C-alpha positions in Angstrom: -10.2 28.1 8.1 -6.8 27.8 9.8 -4.3 25.5 7.9 -1.7 23.7 9.9 1.3 21.7 8.7 2.5 19.0 11.1 6.0 17.8 10.7 7.3 14.5 12.1 10.7 13.2 11.2 10.7 9.9 13.0 10.7 6.8 10.8 9.1 4.8 13.7 5.8 4.8 15.3 5.4 5.4 19.1 3.7 7.5 21.8 4.6 10.8 20.1 3.3 9.8 16.7 0.1 8.4 18.3 -0.5 11.7 20.1 0.0 13.6 16.9 -2.6 11.5 15.1 -5.1 11.8 18.0 -4.8 15.6 17.8 -5.0 15.8 14.0 -8.0 13.6 13.8 -9.9 15.3 16.6 -9.5 18.9 15.4 -12.7 20.7 14.4 -12.8 20.0 10.6 -14.8 23.2 10.0 -12.2 25.5 11.6 -8.9 23.6 11.0 -7.2 21.8 8.1 -4.3 19.6 9.0 -1.6 18.5 6.7 1.1 16.0 7.8 4.7 16.0 6.4 6.8 12.9 7.1 9.7 11.0 5.6 8.8 8.9 2.6 9.9 5.6 4.2 8.5 6.3 7.6 5.7 4.2 9.3 3.3 7.1 8.9 3.9 7.3 5.1 3.8 3.5 4.6 0.6 3.1 6.6 -1.2 6.3 5.8 -4.3 4.5 4.4 -4.8 2.3 7.5 -4.1 5.3 9.8 -6.8 7.4 8.0 -4.5 10.2 7.1 -2.8 11.8 4.1 1.0 12.2 4.3 3.1 14.6 2.3 6.6 13.1 1.8 9.4 15.4 3.1 13.0 14.7 3.2 14.4 15.2 6.7 17.8 13.6 6.7 19.3 16.2 9.2 18.4 19.6 10.7 19.7 21.5 7.7 18.3 19.3 4.9 18.0 21.8 2.1 15.8 19.6 0.0 13.5 19.3 3.0 13.4 23.0 3.7 12.5 23.6 0.0 9.7 21.0 0.2 8.3 22.4 3.4 8.3 26.0 1.9 6.4 24.7 -1.2 3.9 23.0 1.1 3.4 26.2 3.1 2.8 28.2 -0.2 0.7 25.7 -1.9 -1.7 25.1 0.9 -1.6 28.6 2.3 -0.4 27.3 5.7 -0.9 29.5 8.7 1.1 27.5 11.3 3.8 24.9 11.3 3.8 22.3 14.2 7.1 20.5 14.7 8.1 17.7 17.1 11.7 16.4 17.2 15.1 17.9 16.6 15.3 17.6 12.9 11.8 18.7 12.0 11.9 21.3 14.7 14.8 23.1 12.8 13.5 22.4 9.3 10.1 23.6 10.4 11.5 26.7 12.1 13.6 27.8 9.1 10.7 27.3 6.6 8.2 29.0 8.8 10.5 32.1 9.2 11.2 32.2 5.4 7.5 32.3 4.8 6.7 34.7 7.6 4.4 32.4 9.6 4.2 31.1 13.1 6.0 27.9 14.4 4.8 25.7 17.3 7.4 23.4 18.9 6.0 20.3 20.7 8.2 18.7 23.4 7.0 15.2 24.5 10.2 13.5 25.4 13.0 13.9 28.0 15.7 14.4 25.3 17.5 17.7 25.0 20.4 19.0 23.0 20.1 22.8 22.9 17.8 25.6 23.8 18.1 27.7 20.6 15.3 26.1 18.3 12.9 26.2 21.3 13.6 29.9 22.0 13.3 30.8 18.4 9.9 29.2 18.1 6.8 31.2 18.9 5.2 28.7 21.4 6.6 25.5 23.0 3.9 23.1 24.0 4.7 20.4 26.7 2.6 17.7 28.3 3.3 18.3 32.0 4.7 20.6 34.7 7.7 18.3 34.9 8.7 18.9 31.3 8.2 22.6 31.6 10.6 22.7 34.6 12.9 20.4 32.6 13.2 22.9 29.7 13.3 26.1 31.9 16.1 24.6 33.9 18.0 24.2 30.5 17.5 27.7 29.4 14.3 27.8 27.5 12.3 31.0 28.0 9.4 29.9 30.3 7.2 32.6 28.8 7.0 30.6 25.6 6.0 27.4 27.3 2.3 26.2 27.5 1.2 23.1 29.2 -1.4 21.0 27.4 -2.1 17.6 29.2 -2.6 14.6 26.9 -6.1 13.4 26.6 -7.8 10.0 26.2 -11.0 9.0 24.5 -13.4 8.2 27.3 -15.6 6.4 24.8 -12.8 3.9 24.5 -11.0 3.9 27.9 -13.7 2.7 30.4 -14.2 -0.4 32.3 -16.3 -3.2 30.5 -17.4 -6.2 32.4 -17.8 -8.3 29.1 -14.1 -7.6 28.4 -13.1 -8.6 32.0 -15.0 -11.9 31.7 -13.6 -12.8 28.2 -9.9 -11.9 28.8 -9.8 -13.6 32.2 -11.4 -16.8 30.5 -9.0 -16.6 27.6 -5.9 -16.5 30.0 -7.3 -18.9 32.6 -7.5 -16.4 35.4 -9.8 -17.5 38.1 -12.4 -15.3 39.8 -10.4 -15.3 43.2 -7.0 -14.6 41.6 -5.6 -11.0 41.8 -4.3 -9.8 38.4 -1.7 -7.0 38.3 -1.1 -5.4 34.9 1.5 -3.1 33.2 1.0 -1.8 29.7 4.2 -0.4 28.2 6.9 -0.9 25.5 9.6 -3.4 26.5 12.4 -0.9 26.9 15.0 -0.5 29.7 13.6 2.7 31.3 10.2 1.0 31.7 11.7 -1.4 34.3 9.7 -4.5 33.7 12.3 -6.6 35.5 11.7 -4.7 38.8 8.1 -5.6 38.5 8.9 -9.3 38.0 11.3 -9.2 40.9 8.6 -7.7 43.1 6.2 -10.5 42.1 8.8 -13.1 43.3 8.4 -11.6 46.8 4.7 -12.0 46.7 4.6 -15.7 47.4 0.8 -15.9 47.1 0.2 -18.1 43.9 -3.2 -16.4 43.4 -1.4 -13.1 42.4 -0.5 -13.0 38.8 1.1 -10.4 36.5 0.0 -9.6 33.0 2.6 -7.6 30.7 1.0 -6.1 27.7 3.4 -5.1 25.0 6.6 -6.0 23.2 9.9 -4.4 22.4 13.7 -4.8 22.5 13.9 -6.1 26.1 11.6 -9.0 25.6 14.3 -11.6 25.8 15.7 -10.0 29.0 12.3 -10.0 30.6 11.7 -13.5 29.6 15.0 -14.4 31.2 14.1 -12.6 34.5 10.7 -14.5 34.6 12.5 -17.9 34.2 15.2 -16.9 36.7 12.5 -16.2 39.3 10.6 -19.3 38.2 7.4 -17.3 37.6 6.4 -18.7 34.2 3.0 -19.8 35.6 2.3 -16.4 37.1 3.4 -14.0 34.4 1.3 -13.6 31.3 2.9 -12.1 28.2 0.2 -10.9 25.8 2.4 -9.5 23.1 1.6 -6.2 21.3 -2.2 -5.4 21.5 -4.1 -2.8 19.6 -6.9 -2.8 22.1 -5.3 -2.5 25.5 -8.4 -1.3 27.3 -9.9 -4.9 27.2 -6.8 -6.1 29.2 -7.1 -3.2 31.7 -10.7 -4.2 32.3 -9.6 -7.7 33.1 -7.1 -6.6 35.7 -7.3 -5.7 39.4 -4.4 -3.4 40.0 -2.3 -1.3 37.7 1.5 -1.3 38.6 3.7 1.3 37.0 7.6 0.8 37.6 8.7 3.2 34.8 11.8 5.2 35.8 11.1 8.2 33.6 8.1 9.6 31.7 7.4 13.0 30.1 3.7 12.3 31.0 2.4 9.1 32.5 -0.5 8.5 30.0 -0.7 4.8 30.9 -1.6 5.8 34.3 -4.4 8.0 33.1 -5.8 5.2 31.0 -5.7 2.7 33.9 -7.4 5.3 36.1 -10.1 5.7 33.5 -10.8 1.9 33.7 -11.2 2.2 37.5 -8.0 0.4 38.5 -6.2 1.1 41.7 -2.7 2.4 41.0 0.7 1.5 42.5 3.5 3.6 40.9 7.2 4.4 41.0 8.1 7.8 42.5 8.8 9.9 39.5 7.8 13.6 39.0 5.0 12.9 36.5 3.5 10.3 38.8 3.4 12.9 41.6 1.9 15.3 39.3 -1.0 12.9 38.6 -1.5 11.1 42.0 -0.7 14.1 44.2 0.3 13.1 47.8 -1.1 9.6 47.2 -4.7 11.0 47.1 -5.3 9.0 43.9 -3.0 6.0 44.2 0.1 4.5 46.0 3.6 5.8 45.3 6.6 3.6 46.3 10.1 4.8 46.8 12.0 5.3 43.6 13.0 1.9 42.2 12.6 0.3 45.5 11.2 -3.3 45.0 10.6 -3.9 48.7 8.5 -0.8 49.1 6.6 -1.6 45.8 5.7 -5.1 47.5 4.7 -3.3 50.7 2.3 -0.9 48.8 0.9 -3.8 46.8 0.3 -5.8 50.0 -1.5 -2.8 51.6 -3.6 -2.6 48.4 -4.5 -6.3 48.6 -5.4 -6.0 52.3 -7.6 -2.8 51.8 -8.9 -3.6 48.4 -12.4 -2.2 48.9 -11.1 1.2 50.0 -8.6 1.2 47.1 -11.4 0.3 44.7 -13.5 3.3 46.0 -10.6 5.7 45.3 -10.2 4.1 41.8 -13.9 4.6 41.1 -13.6 8.3 42.1 -10.6 8.7 39.9 -12.8 8.4 36.8 -14.2 11.9 37.6 -10.6 13.3 38.0 -9.8 11.9 34.5 -12.9 13.4 32.9 -12.3 16.8 34.5 -8.7 17.0 33.3 -7.6 14.4 30.7 -10.1 13.8 28.0 -9.4 14.1 24.3 -11.9 16.9 24.0 -10.2 19.0 26.8 -6.9 18.4 25.0 -8.2 19.4 21.6 -9.9 22.5 22.9 -6.6 23.7 24.5 -4.7 23.1 21.2 -7.5 24.8 19.2 -7.3 27.8 21.4 -3.5 28.1 21.0 -3.6 27.5 17.3 -6.4 30.0 16.8 -4.5 32.7 18.9 -1.3 32.2 16.9 -3.2 32.2 13.4 -4.9 35.5 14.5 -1.4 37.1 15.3 -0.3 36.2 11.6 -3.0 38.7 10.3 
């Protein structure tokens, strides 16, 4: 059995932590044993029972936290760990030092467009990234491209699929009529997600039968509410708040709009494609990586509201053709972005590195 120590220094819970939990829970339990080290007061530690995982408390105050290094070394020795998997800057350095002291391999995960220096990446054995874009991002900053492997994130197709009963219920709950067109965007309310651009775009669509649903919450909520009021769109913009089950809202919608200005990997687009939604998205590298040359959805000029509106209008006018493309996109998702495909790729890399330890 291959024993892996996952380290996560963040005290909060976001996309990176969700991806880590998805991976840990989907690993083959007969071949792999996963142990998670996190800060004692982190979301992971406080909610480990509800999350269905066991967390080992590890001090990670900074990249050279001696107490944290000692604790990680002890965990490695106590559990006979074969591999350490680290994510952010602090746990990347702490995991690297502890792994080298114990003579085992270290895997560095890179899921965000944040970068300080190349050293810890180049000292790791493998760097795993979620897209070609992030690989190029790292190589451009001096990370050895021979160390970088791409593993696309995966989604659980048993969860992310269109359900007519969800569509009927959500549209009834939010008073959306059968002849109304519902646009949807699922994202944390943060500046780079560009919700205000989407609200502005809706203001140019003077058709009252076009409504917008924003699923999520976050620090920009008041700014978004101000934008909605400023454009007098209170009756056409639906704020659902934070939702655990986002797929039911995707099922209720007609078109997924993605105005985000930056993404390491546009997983929300994949989830929407799995639910058979036509896509209209901002022109960023990872969108191009997923949608190609608009074979799988519309891409509007970067941050250009007028072009967004033009692409949406074209989608309205040619909805049956757009829906046919959306239905075909389900096969594309199943061939490239399932949780099983992601897990298989990780297991192959982990198995290869563990074998090199022997």
